[in-house]
C-alpha positions in Angstrom: -19.7 -6.9 -7.5 -18.0 -4.4 -5.2 -14.8 -5.6 -3.5 -14.6 -5.7 0.3 -11.6 -4.6 2.4 -10.4 -8.2 2.8 -10.6 -8.9 -0.9 -8.8 -5.7 -1.8 -6.1 -6.5 0.8 -5.5 -10.1 -0.4 -5.6 -9.0 -4.1 -3.1 -6.2 -3.2 -0.6 -8.6 -1.7 -0.6 -10.6 -4.9 -0.6 -7.4 -7.1 2.5 -6.1 -5.3 4.2 -9.5 -5.4 3.8 -9.6 -9.2 5.8 -6.4 -9.6 8.3 -7.2 -6.9 9.2 -10.4 -8.7 9.9 -8.4 -11.9 12.4 -6.0 -10.3 16.1 -6.4 -11.0 18.7 -6.1 -8.3 19.8 -2.5 -9.3 16.1 -1.3 -9.6 15.8 -1.4 -5.8 18.2 1.5 -5.5 16.4 3.8 -8.0 14.5 6.8 -6.7 10.8 6.4 -6.3 7.9 8.9 -6.7 7.8 9.0 -2.9 10.2 12.0 -2.2 13.5 10.9 -0.7 12.7 7.2 -0.9 14.2 4.5 -3.2 12.2 1.6 -4.4 13.5 -0.5 -1.5 12.3 2.2 1.0 8.8 1.9 -0.4 9.0 -1.9 0.0 10.3 -1.5 3.5 7.4 0.9 4.4 4.8 -1.5 3.0 6.4 -4.5 4.6 6.4 -2.8 8.0 2.7 -1.9 7.6 1.9 -5.5 6.6 3.8 -7.0 9.5 2.0 -4.6 11.9 -1.4 -5.6 10.4 -0.6 -9.3 10.6 0.4 -8.9 14.3 -2.8 -6.9 15.1 -5.0 -9.5 13.4 -3.4 -12.6 14.8 -2.5 -11.4 18.3 -4.3 -8.2 18.9 -0.9 -6.6 19.7 -1.0 -2.8 19.0 2.7 -2.3 19.4 3.8 0.0 16.6 7.5 -0.1 16.0 8.8 3.2 14.7 9.8 2.9 11.1 13.5 2.7 10.0 14.9 5.8 8.5 15.1 5.2 5.6 12.4 2.4 5.6 14.6 0.2 3.3 16.8 -0.4 6.3 14.6 -3.2 7.5 14.8 -5.0 4.2 17.3 -7.8 4.8 19.0 -9.5 1.8 17.2 -9.8 -1.5 14.1 -7.5 -1.4 11.9 -10.0 -3.4 12.8 -12.8 -1.1 12.3 -10.6 2.0 8.8 -9.6 0.7 7.9 -13.2 -0.2 8.4 -14.3 3.4 5.8 -11.8 4.6 3.0 -12.7 2.2 1.9 -16.1 3.5 1.5 -15.0 7.1 -0.3 -11.8 6.0 -2.7 -14.0 3.9 -3.2 -16.4 6.8 -4.1 -13.6 9.1 -7.1 -13.0 7.0 -8.5 -16.6 7.4 -12.0 -16.3 8.9 -11.4 -12.7 9.9 -14.5 -11.0 11.3 -14.5 -7.6 9.5 -17.1 -6.2 12.0 -14.9 -6.9 15.0 -13.8 -3.7 16.7 -10.1 -3.5 17.7 -7.8 -0.8 19.0 -5.6 0.7 16.3 -3.3 3.8 16.0 -6.4 5.6 14.9 -8.5 4.5 17.9 -11.3 2.0 18.1 -12.2 0.8 14.6 -13.7 -2.2 12.9 -11.3 -4.4 11.1 -12.9 -3.4 7.9 -12.3 0.2 8.6 -8.7 -0.4 9.7 -7.9 -2.6 6.7 -9.3 -0.3 4.0 -6.4 2.1 3.8 -3.6 -0.4 4.0 -5.4 -2.4 1.3 -5.5 0.6 -1.0 -1.9 1.4 -0.1 -0.7 -1.9 -1.5 -1.9 -1.0 -4.9 -0.7 2.6 -4.9 2.8 1.6 -3.6 2.9 -1.2 -6.3 2.7 1.6 -8.8 5.4 3.5 -7.0 7.7 0.5 -7.0 7.0 -0.4 -10.6 7.6 3.1 -11.8 11.1 3.0 -10.5 11.9 0.3 -13.0 9.6 1.3 -15.9 7.2 -1.5 -15.2 3.7 -0.6 -16.4 1.2 -0.8 -13.5 -2.5 -0.2 -14.0 -4.7 -0.1 -10.9 -7.8 -2.3 -11.3 -11.2 -0.5 -11.6 -12.5 -2.4 -8.6 -9.7 -0.9 -6.4 -10.3 2.6 -7.7 -14.1 2.3 -6.9 -13.3 0.9 -3.5 -10.9 3.7 -2.8 -13.3 6.4 -3.9 -16.0 4.9 -1.6 -13.5 4.6 1.3 -12.4 8.3 1.1 -15.7 9.9 0.1 -17.0 10.3 3.7 -13.7 11.4 5.1 -12.6 15.0 5.7 -9.9 15.8 3.2 -7.4 16.7 5.9 -7.5 13.0 6.9 -5.8 11.9 3.7 -4.1 15.0 2.4 -0.9 15.3 4.4 2.8 14.7 3.8 2.5 11.2 5.3 -0.5 10.1 3.3 -1.5 11.7 -0.1 -0.2 15.0 -1.5 -2.3 17.6 -3.3 -4.2 16.3 -6.4 -2.4 16.8 -9.7 -4.4 18.1 -12.6 -4.5 15.6 -15.5 -6.6 15.4 -18.6 -7.7 12.6 -20.9 -6.1 10.0 -18.7 -7.1 6.5 -17.8 -9.0 5.8 -14.7 -5.8 4.4 -13.1 -3.8 7.5 -14.0 -6.6 9.8 -12.8 -6.7 8.1 -9.4 -2.9 8.2 -9.1 -3.1 11.9 -9.8 -5.8 12.2 -7.2 -3.3 10.7 -4.7 -0.8 13.5 -5.6 1.3 11.3 -7.9 2.3 12.3 -11.5 1.1 9.3 -13.5 3.8 10.0 -16.0 6.6 10.0 -13.4 9.7 7.9 -14.3 12.9 7.4 -12.4 
């Protein structure tokens, strides 16, 4: 059965938490596959997006706070504890959510399902980014890869190929489905800090 945006999002929160909980204190300062960002910067970026989504779903507030530079600047104290405080409210924001409801977003009027799809996928991709900094093996689930391919298939490539989204696809051969998808997002699946 195909996963829906809310399922991918909720699973993604847990997927990221599983890796965040395995990180050691010094791992957070390691460089990540996201150019110029440390592991803590990736977490700050994801946390800010999750907070924005939570506010949008619970209050309808569209106020986007410009991200910190670097994004890790918003992570206060222990990164794992900081992330753990965001997960319950993010999950609660999905209770009884109407995926067909149209809301205003930074991308204009969209259904919640449309607006949730990319952040949901992002949780998994950035889990790999964070895990890679510490040598933690992260394999993206097949259901997420299928969901992502379906999500991006109807989009013009310039919508997701930009410095702020995905880079150019990297050629790989004889790779797993997870590695092939990561390469499609512009990541070298063999990258290590």
